[in-house]
C-alpha positions in Angstrom: 97.6 97.9 45.2 94.7 100.5 45.3 95.7 104.1 45.3 93.0 106.2 47.1 92.0 109.7 46.3 93.4 112.4 48.6 91.5 112.4 51.9 90.5 108.7 51.9 92.1 105.5 53.0 91.3 101.8 53.8 91.1 98.7 51.6 88.1 100.1 49.7 89.2 103.7 50.1 86.0 104.4 51.9 87.4 105.8 55.1 87.9 109.5 55.4 91.2 110.7 56.8 91.3 113.3 59.6 93.3 116.4 59.4 96.8 115.9 60.7 95.7 112.6 62.3 93.9 114.7 65.0 97.3 115.9 66.1 97.6 112.7 68.2 95.2 114.4 70.6 92.0 112.7 69.6 90.3 109.8 67.7 89.4 110.0 64.0 85.9 108.8 63.1 84.9 109.0 59.5 87.0 112.1 58.9 85.9 113.9 62.1 88.2 114.3 65.1 86.8 113.5 68.6 89.3 115.3 70.8 90.6 114.2 74.2 89.9 116.2 77.3 91.8 119.4 77.2 92.0 119.8 73.4 89.8 121.3 70.8 89.8 122.4 67.1 89.0 120.6 63.9 92.3 118.7 64.2 92.5 118.7 68.0 95.4 121.1 67.6 94.2 123.6 70.1 94.5 123.4 73.9 91.1 123.9 75.5 90.6 126.3 78.4 89.1 125.7 81.8 85.3 125.9 81.9 85.5 127.3 78.3 86.5 130.6 80.0 83.0 130.8 81.5 81.8 132.5 78.4 83.7 135.6 79.6 86.8 135.4 77.5 88.6 134.0 74.5 90.7 130.8 74.6 94.2 131.1 73.1 96.5 128.1 73.3 94.8 126.8 76.4 94.9 130.1 78.2 91.9 132.3 78.8 92.1 135.9 77.6 89.3 137.5 79.8 86.9 140.1 78.5 87.0 143.5 80.2 85.5 143.2 83.7 86.4 139.6 84.2 89.5 137.8 85.7 90.6 134.4 86.9 91.9 131.3 85.3 88.5 130.6 83.8 87.3 134.3 83.6 84.6 133.5 86.2 85.5 136.4 88.5 84.4 140.0 87.9 86.3 143.0 88.9 85.8 146.7 88.9 88.1 148.1 86.2 86.9 151.7 85.9 85.8 152.6 89.4 86.1 151.5 93.1 84.2 149.4 95.6 83.1 151.2 98.8 83.4 149.5 102.2 79.7 148.8 102.1 80.1 146.8 98.9 78.6 149.5 96.6 80.3 150.3 93.3 81.2 153.9 92.3 82.1 154.1 88.6 84.5 156.6 87.1 83.1 159.3 84.8 82.1 157.9 81.5 81.6 154.3 82.8 78.6 152.4 84.1 77.5 148.8 84.7 77.6 146.6 87.8 81.4 146.3 87.4 81.9 149.6 85.7 82.8 147.7 82.6 80.4 149.5 80.2 80.9 152.8 78.6 78.2 155.4 79.6 76.3 157.3 76.9 76.0 161.1 76.7 73.0 162.8 78.4 71.5 163.2 74.9 70.9 159.4 74.6 67.1 159.4 74.2 66.7 162.4 76.5 65.3 165.8 75.7 64.7 168.6 78.2 61.3 170.4 78.4 59.9 172.8 80.9 58.0 170.1 82.8 60.0 166.9 82.6 62.7 165.0 81.0 61.7 162.6 78.3 63.7 160.1 76.3 64.1 159.5 72.5 65.6 156.4 70.8 69.0 155.8 69.1 69.5 152.2 67.9 66.7 149.8 67.7 66.8 146.7 70.0 64.5 143.8 70.6 64.2 140.8 72.9 67.6 139.5 71.7 69.4 142.8 72.5 72.1 142.9 75.1 69.8 145.3 76.9 67.2 142.6 77.6 68.6 142.0 81.1 70.4 145.3 81.5 69.1 148.6 82.9 71.0 151.8 82.7 72.1 152.7 86.2 71.3 156.4 85.7 67.8 155.5 84.5 67.3 153.1 87.2 68.5 155.4 90.0 66.5 158.4 88.7 63.4 156.4 88.2 63.2 155.3 91.8 63.1 158.9 92.9 60.1 159.9 90.8 56.4 159.7 91.7 54.3 157.0 90.1 52.6 159.4 87.8 55.8 161.1 86.6 57.5 157.7 86.2 54.7 156.4 84.0 54.9 159.6 81.9 58.6 159.4 81.5 58.6 155.7 80.7 56.2 156.4 77.9 58.9 158.6 76.4 61.9 156.2 76.9 62.6 155.3 73.3 66.1 153.9 73.8 68.6 152.7 76.4 72.3 152.9 76.7 74.5 149.9 76.6 78.3 150.1 76.6 78.3 153.6 75.2 75.7 153.0 72.4 72.1 154.1 72.4 69.8 151.2 71.3 66.5 152.6 70.0 63.0 151.2 70.3 61.0 150.5 67.2 59.8 153.7 65.5 62.9 155.7 66.5 66.4 156.1 65.1 69.4 158.3 65.2 72.6 158.3 67.2 70.8 159.4 70.3 67.4 158.0 69.2 66.2 161.5 68.4 64.5 160.8 65.1 61.2 159.1 64.4 61.1 156.4 61.7 58.8 156.4 58.7 55.9 154.1 57.9 56.9 151.0 55.9 60.4 152.4 55.9 59.6 154.6 52.9 59.1 151.4 50.9 62.9 151.2 50.8 62.8 153.9 48.2 63.7 156.9 50.3 65.3 158.2 53.4 63.3 158.9 56.6 64.0 162.2 58.3 62.0 163.1 61.5 59.2 160.8 60.4 59.0 162.1 56.8 60.2 160.2 53.7 62.7 161.9 51.3 62.3 159.8 48.2 65.0 158.5 46.0 65.2 159.5 42.4 62.4 157.7 40.4 60.0 157.5 43.3 57.3 159.8 44.5 54.5 159.9 47.1 54.3 160.3 50.9 55.8 156.9 51.3 57.8 156.9 48.1 55.4 154.3 46.7 55.0 155.7 43.2 57.4 155.1 40.3 58.6 157.7 37.7 60.0 156.5 34.4 61.2 159.0 31.7 63.0 157.0 29.0 61.7 153.5 29.5 58.9 151.4 31.0 58.0 149.1 33.8 57.9 145.4 33.0 56.8 142.9 35.6 57.7 145.4 38.3 61.1 146.1 36.9 62.3 149.2 35.1 63.5 148.6 31.6 65.3 151.7 30.2 65.6 152.7 26.6 69.0 152.2 24.9 71.5 154.7 26.2 69.6 155.4 29.4 69.7 154.1 32.9 68.8 154.9 36.4 65.6 154.4 38.4 63.8 156.9 36.1 65.6 156.0 33.0 66.7 159.7 32.6 70.4 159.2 33.4 73.0 158.5 30.7 74.1 154.9 30.9 77.6 154.6 32.4 77.8 150.9 31.6 78.0 150.0 35.2 78.2 146.4 36.3 75.4 144.8 38.2 77.0 146.1 41.3 76.5 149.8 40.5 74.2 152.5 39.1 74.9 155.5 37.0 74.5 158.8 38.8 75.5 162.0 37.1 77.1 159.9 34.3 79.3 158.1 36.8 78.9 154.7 38.4 77.8 154.6 42.0 78.9 151.2 43.3 77.0 149.1 45.8 78.8 148.4 49.1 81.6 145.9 48.6 82.5 147.0 45.0 84.4 149.8 43.3 86.0 150.7 40.1 84.8 152.8 37.1 82.2 150.2 36.3 81.8 148.9 39.8 83.2 145.6 38.6 86.0 145.4 41.2 85.2 143.6 44.4 86.3 145.5 47.5 88.5 143.9 50.0 87.4 143.2 53.5 87.5 146.4 55.6 89.6 147.9 52.7 92.5 145.9 54.0 92.4 148.1 57.1 94.6 150.5 55.2 97.5 148.0 55.7 97.6 146.5 52.2 96.7 146.7 48.5 93.3 145.5 47.3 93.8 143.2 44.3 91.3 142.1 41.7 88.8 139.7 43.2 88.7 141.4 46.6 92.0 139.9 47.8 94.2 141.9 50.1 97.9 142.0 49.4 99.1 143.0 52.9 101.9 145.4 53.7 104.9 144.1 55.5 104.2 143.4 59.1 100.5 142.7 58.5 98.6 139.5 57.6 95.1 138.1 57.6 92.3 138.2 55.0 91.8 141.9 55.9 95.4 142.7 56.9 94.3 143.3 60.5 96.8 141.0 62.2 100.1 142.6 63.2 103.1 140.3 63.2 106.9 140.4 63.2 109.6 137.8 62.5 112.4 138.9 64.9 110.7 140.9 67.6 107.5 141.3 69.5 104.2 143.3 69.3 103.6 145.7 72.2 100.4 147.8 72.2 100.1 146.9 68.4 103.5 148.4 67.8 106.4 146.3 66.4 109.4 146.3 68.7 112.3 144.6 66.9 115.0 142.6 68.6 118.5 144.1 68.5 120.1 143.9 65.1 116.8 143.8 63.2 114.5 146.5 61.8 111.7 147.0 59.3 107.9 146.6 59.4 108.3 142.8 60.0 111.6 143.1 61.9 113.1 140.9 59.1 115.7 143.4 57.9 119.1 143.2 59.4 120.4 146.5 60.7 123.8 148.0 59.8 126.4 149.2 62.2 125.7 152.9 63.0 123.1 152.9 60.2 126.0 153.1 57.6 127.0 156.4 59.3 124.3 158.1 57.1 126.7 157.6 54.2 124.9 154.8 52.5 121.9 152.5 52.5 121.5 149.4 54.6 120.5 146.3 52.6 119.9 143.1 54.7 122.7 144.0 57.2 125.2 145.2 54.5 125.9 148.8 53.7 125.7 150.0 50.1 127.8 153.1 50.4 127.1 156.4 48.6 129.7 157.7 46.2 132.7 159.0 48.0 132.4 156.6 50.9 133.6 153.0 51.7 134.1 150.6 54.5 132.0 147.9 56.0 129.7 150.6 57.5 130.6 153.5 55.1 132.8 155.0 57.8 135.6 155.9 55.5 135.8 158.4 52.7 136.8 156.7 49.5 139.9 157.6 47.4 140.4 158.6 43.8 140.5 155.5 41.5 140.6 153.4 44.7 144.3 154.2 44.9 144.7 152.1 41.7 145.1 149.1 43.9 148.6 150.4 44.9 147.7 151.7 48.4 145.1 151.9 51.1 142.5 154.5 51.5 142.4 156.3 54.8 139.8 159.0 55.4 139.7 159.9 51.8 143.5 160.0 51.3 145.6 157.3 49.6 148.4 155.8 51.8 150.5 154.4 48.9 152.4 151.2 49.0 156.2 151.5 48.8 157.3 152.4 45.3 154.2 154.3 44.5 153.1 157.9 45.2 150.7 160.6 44.0 147.1 161.4 44.9 145.9 158.1 43.6 149.2 156.1 43.9 149.6 156.0 40.1 153.2 157.3 40.0 156.0 154.8 40.2 159.3 155.7 41.9 162.6 154.3 43.4 164.9 156.0 45.9 168.2 154.1 45.8 168.2 152.4 42.4 166.7 152.5 38.9 163.3 151.7 37.5 163.5 149.3 34.6 161.3 149.5 31.5 159.5 146.3 32.4 158.4 147.9 35.7 161.0 146.0 37.8 163.6 147.8 39.9 167.3 147.3 40.3 168.4 148.5 43.8 171.7 149.9 44.9 173.9 147.8 47.1 172.5 147.8 50.7 168.9 148.5 49.6 165.9 146.5 48.6 162.1 146.6 48.4 159.7 147.9 45.7 161.1 151.5 46.1 164.7 150.5 46.9 164.5 152.4 50.2 164.6 149.5 52.6 168.0 149.0 54.1 169.4 145.4 54.0 172.0 143.9 56.2 175.3 143.5 54.5 176.3 140.8 56.9 174.3 137.6 57.3 172.4 137.8 60.5 173.2 134.7 62.5 171.5 132.7 65.3 168.0 133.1 63.9 168.2 136.9 64.0 166.4 139.1 61.5 167.4 142.2 59.6 165.6 145.4 60.3 166.4 148.7 58.5 169.9 147.5 57.7 170.6 146.3 61.2 170.6 142.7 62.6 168.0 142.5 65.3 169.5 139.8 67.5 167.6 137.3 69.6 168.0 137.3 73.3 171.5 136.0 74.3 173.3 137.4 71.2 174.7 140.7 70.0 177.1 142.2 67.5 176.7 143.3 63.9 175.8 139.8 62.8 174.6 138.5 66.2 177.5 136.1 66.5 178.7 137.4 69.9 177.1 136.2 73.1 175.4 138.9 75.0 175.9 139.6 78.7 173.4 139.7 81.6 171.5 143.0 81.6 174.1 144.3 79.1 176.5 144.6 82.1 174.1 147.1 83.5 175.9 149.6 81.3 178.7 149.6 83.9 181.1 147.4 82.0 182.1 145.8 78.7 180.7 142.6 77.4 183.3 140.1 76.2 181.8 136.9 74.7 179.1 136.7 77.3 181.2 137.8 80.3 181.1 141.3 81.8 184.3 143.2 82.4 183.2 145.8 84.9 184.3 149.4 85.0 186.1 150.5 88.2 183.7 150.9 91.0 181.4 148.2 89.8 181.4 144.4 90.3 179.1 141.4 90.0 178.1 139.1 87.1 176.2 142.0 85.6 178.3 144.8 87.0 175.3 146.1 89.0 176.9 146.1 92.4 178.6 149.5 93.4 181.6 149.5 95.6 184.5 151.7 96.9 187.8 150.9 98.6 188.6 154.0 100.6 185.3 155.8 101.2 181.5 155.2 101.0 178.5 155.6 98.8 176.0 158.3 100.0 172.2 157.7 99.9 171.9 159.8 96.8 174.4 157.6 95.0 177.3 160.1 95.3 180.7 158.5 96.1 182.5 160.1 99.1 186.2 159.2 99.2 188.5 159.3 102.2 191.1 162.0 102.4 194.0 161.3 100.1 192.0 159.0 97.8 190.0 159.6 94.6 188.5 157.8 91.6 185.2 156.0 90.9 186.0 153.4 93.6 188.2 155.6 95.7 191.3 153.4 94.9 193.6 156.1 93.5 195.9 158.0 95.8 195.8 161.8 95.5 198.9 164.1 95.2 199.7 167.3 97.2 197.8 170.2 95.7 197.0 168.0 92.8 200.5 168.7 91.5 199.4 172.4 91.1 198.3 171.5 87.6 201.9 171.2 86.5 202.3 167.4 86.5 200.7 164.0 86.5 199.7 162.3 89.7 200.6 158.6 89.7 199.8 156.5 92.9 200.1 159.7 95.1 203.4 160.9 93.5 203.7 164.0 91.2 205.6 163.6 88.0 206.2 167.3 87.1 206.2 168.9 83.7 209.5 170.3 82.3 210.7 173.4 84.2 208.9 172.4 87.4 209.9 170.3 90.4 209.0 169.7 94.0 206.6 167.2 95.7 203.7 169.2 94.4 205.4 170.7 91.3 205.3 174.1 92.9 209.0 175.1 92.1 210.1 176.2 88.7 213.4 174.6 87.5 216.3 176.4 85.8 217.4 175.5 82.3 219.9 172.7 82.3 220.2 173.2 86.0 222.4 176.2 85.2 225.0 173.8 83.6 225.9 172.2 87.0 228.4 174.5 88.7 228.4 177.4 86.2 225.6 179.2 88.1 223.0 179.1 90.9 219.3 178.3 90.3 217.1 181.0 91.9 213.5 180.5 93.2 212.0 182.1 90.2 213.6 179.5 87.9 216.4 181.7 86.5 220.2 181.1 86.6 222.7 183.4 88.4 225.9 182.7 86.4 229.3 182.7 87.9 232.0 185.1 86.6 233.1 184.1 83.1 229.8 182.4 82.3 226.7 183.6 80.6 223.6 182.5 78.9 220.1 181.1 80.0 221.8 178.0 81.5 225.3 179.6 82.2 226.8 177.4 79.6 228.7 180.1 77.6 232.3 180.9 78.6 233.7 184.3 77.6 236.5 187.0 78.2 235.7 190.7 77.6 236.4 191.7 74.1 238.5 188.7 73.6 241.1 190.5 75.7 241.1 193.2 72.9 243.6 191.0 71.1 246.3 192.1 73.6 246.1 189.1 76.0 245.1 185.5 76.5 241.9 184.3 77.9 242.5 181.8 80.7 239.6 180.4 82.6 237.5 183.3 81.5 240.2 185.9 82.7 242.4 188.0 80.4 246.2 187.6 80.9 247.4 190.8 79.3 250.6 191.1 77.3 253.3 193.3 78.4 252.5 196.8 77.8 248.7 196.3 78.1 246.3 196.5 80.9 242.7 197.3 81.4 240.0 198.0 84.0 236.9 195.9 83.4 233.7 196.5 85.3 231.1 193.9 84.8 227.4 194.6 85.5 225.2 191.6 85.3 221.4 192.0 85.2 218.8 189.2 84.9 215.4 189.9 83.6 213.0 187.6 81.8 215.7 185.0 81.2 217.7 187.7 79.2 221.3 188.4 80.5 222.7 191.8 79.7 226.4 192.3 80.2 227.7 195.9 80.3 231.4 196.1 79.6 233.2 199.4 79.9 236.7 199.3 78.4 238.6 202.3 77.1 235.5 204.3 76.5 233.8 201.6 74.5 230.5 200.0 75.5 229.8 196.3 74.6 226.3 194.8 74.6 226.1 191.0 74.9 222.9 188.9 74.6 222.3 185.2 75.0 222.4 184.6 71.3 224.3 187.5 69.6 226.8 190.2 70.4 225.8 193.7 69.3 228.6 196.4 69.2 
């Protein structure tokens, strides 16, 4: 099988291949694409434009980009861009613009025009010929002014018109030059050996004469019309020191002056097109190495990868930046605490975080804590500014770095409480307490819980609520009273004679006066009190039954022959002085004896004082002792 050279095919390898097979938009004939209607380009890769844009625009991907002053799908329609159209159809251009459609920049009044005392005359600027764009164009200002002049004046002025304005540029007639066509040219163009100024030649070095037609050679000779300098000399007159310039430069003042398109010390470096438009680096060989965001042979084409060009300015899509919009941006631009590299922050010293939003910590907390705003939040069991110090709370630190915790504690620092009882029913231990799942309670979560925890109005007993008085229902949430009602503010108002949370307890008269206990409406009085409301004091031992009378103040009034707090003490005065017998508390005197006894009994503060007068002697008796 024959293997053809690149670019050829066929049995004899004599058929040229078309580029990209004419993009399937044409027919390949001997290496040349004949495109279908609507396509163009060497490989039929371009969409053609309607009517080839009428010659008034540029075709880009099948769409006409019209030149200034033209519009329409095929750029066939003109429009006034810098002016307005009057109702009568006449066009009035804005200042600085001219042309039928105000599409051309106007020139200054100096363009080929010079004022004199008698008339205006015109001088040239840039030369033009029959192929100039001015061939079919006439400056409006010239045209309008010319029609107002007399034939003699017009002929005179026309003789001085040495240039015309087109799109802001003065185009000069032959024999005139200058930006405004204000200078005459020189004969024979100074033999290309000088500069013409106002019609006179200013000769270059090495040339003399009115038209710079003579040669001057100092250190050398003229051979076959060429200057051959002596060794070590150069220049048109062979009087300059040889700078060893390349063929693209001459030595002037001992330095190489390069011809256009070359530079370097010896003029051996080819310049880049348009000096890379200041958007790139010119490499050896005149090749532009374009800056980011620019491309093309002369770096004149602006482009981006993730954005768009607006008015020759790169506008990047969100999340992208850089000259080519090819650099991922970072959140908050790394908070100005670092550098963004392809979407990732490289933080400055002292900062950390995905976008350098946090201050970093000393020694990165030694891997024993987390850094928060420049401060280490140490793991349990570690402390210090950089979490280097090891510690335990309830236990000991072993030599090997492990810990032995006290009973009831666990964790790296032995400060986490553990549950001493096993937490049942899938419950978990938290800070030493079993955290029961719904439906269970108790220290180890073995007890069933009650609905709504009995609304805190009762006790839970294995899942069943035992409600407090005044509450009822499965969850003890219902309030009730027996003898009364519940006010709107929740206050319980009991009927008269009833009390308690549910008004189910009978009250006692005067609340037993604080001297007894009320049970089901009846007072059970404290010692020394009696009555339905415990309002009456009682006498000690009820005055020993019949030995005395209980008075209202709770003291005993003893009968004769009795004494004491409760009238329980029997007595005879002075034991009958040993001269009689005491019978039923009365002295029966022996023969030969008698006595008058006067008894005064006073009661005060439960102390009985007996005053006995007998034979001039006074006896004092108390409840406990007899004092003579």
